[in-house]
N, C-alpha and C positions, 0 to 999 in steps of 0.2 A: 127390485124388479129385475128380471132376467131378460136378456136379449137373445133372440134366435140368430145364430150365425149361418150365413151362406158362405160359400168359399170366398166370394168377393169381399164380404165384410171381414172374414177371418184374415185374409191377406192384408187388409187395411188396418184392422184394430188389434191384431194379435201378433202374427208372424208371417211375413211374406217369404214363404219357403220356395217360391219360384225364383226370387231374386237373390236370396241369401242362403248360403250353405250353413253358416254358423248361426246359432240361435240369437235372435235380436227381437226382443219384445217391443211392439209398436204402441202399446197402450200407455195411458197416463195414470192409471190406477192398477194395483195388483188385481189379478182376477182368478176366478175358478171357472173352468170350462167343463160342463156336464155333457158327456157323450151318452146319448140315450136313444131309445126307440119307443114308438107308440105301444108295441106289444109287450114291452118289458115291465113286469109287475114291480120289481125292486126300483126301477126308474120312476114309476108312478108314486112310490112311497117317498123317495128322496126329493122329488120335484118340489113339493110344498115346503119342505125344510129349507131347501136352497133359496126359495122365494123369501121365506122369513129372514134368513141370514142376509140376503141381499138388502132387505129393508133395515135390519139391525145395524148393518155395517155400511149403510148408504154414505157415499162420499169418501169411503175408505177403500172399498173393493168393488169390483164389477163382477156380476155373475152372467156367464154366457151359457147357451145351450146349443149343442150340435146334434141334430137328428141324424143318426148314423144311416138310416134308410135313405134319406134324401141327399146326404152329403157323404157318399161313400169314399170319395177321394180324400176328404179330411180325415175320416176314420182310418183309412189306409195309411195316410202320411204319419199318423201317430201309432200305428200298429195296434189299433183297438181290436182285441179278440173277444172280450166279454164286456157287458154293460150292466149296470152303469159303471163308467170309468170317469174319474174326476181328475182333471189336470189343474194343479195349483201353480199359478204363474206369479212369482214375486217380481219386483221391478228390475233388479239387476243381477239375478241369479238364474241358474238353470231351473226349468219347471220340474215338478215332481208329480208322479201319477199315483193315484190311489184307486183301487178297484173294489166295487161292491157298494151296497147301500149302507153307508156309515151312519151311526147315530148322530144326532144334532150336537151333543157335547164333544164328540170326537172331531166333527167338522169345525166347531168353534176353536178347539185346541189347535187344529192344523192351520186355520186362518191366522190365529195369533202367533204361532211358532214359525210358520213358513212365509206367510204373506206380510204380516205386520211386525214380526220380530219383537213381540212384547211377551212378558211373562205374567 
């Protein structure tokens, strides 16, 4: 299950960019953040896939969604130029951005390689 992030929730659960200059992940599970918009067709294609992955990896990762139309400051803070953009956030490393509607297998590979560090 994914959680829609407002700026307030983002500051609390992901990264308080108002208080910290250096990246410091606030969450207790690695996460994927889906930057999307209602009018974006590829976003609508990838949305259900991310929901499935959130269920498959329940308790291991968190899936968040940021509506770039409603949360323009968050989109700006991460330099989002095209959507969908996915931010993969491991626990103790720098986040990695992927752009575009990636297939489910590619997303699973990224979850395992970037977020969970398994082969």
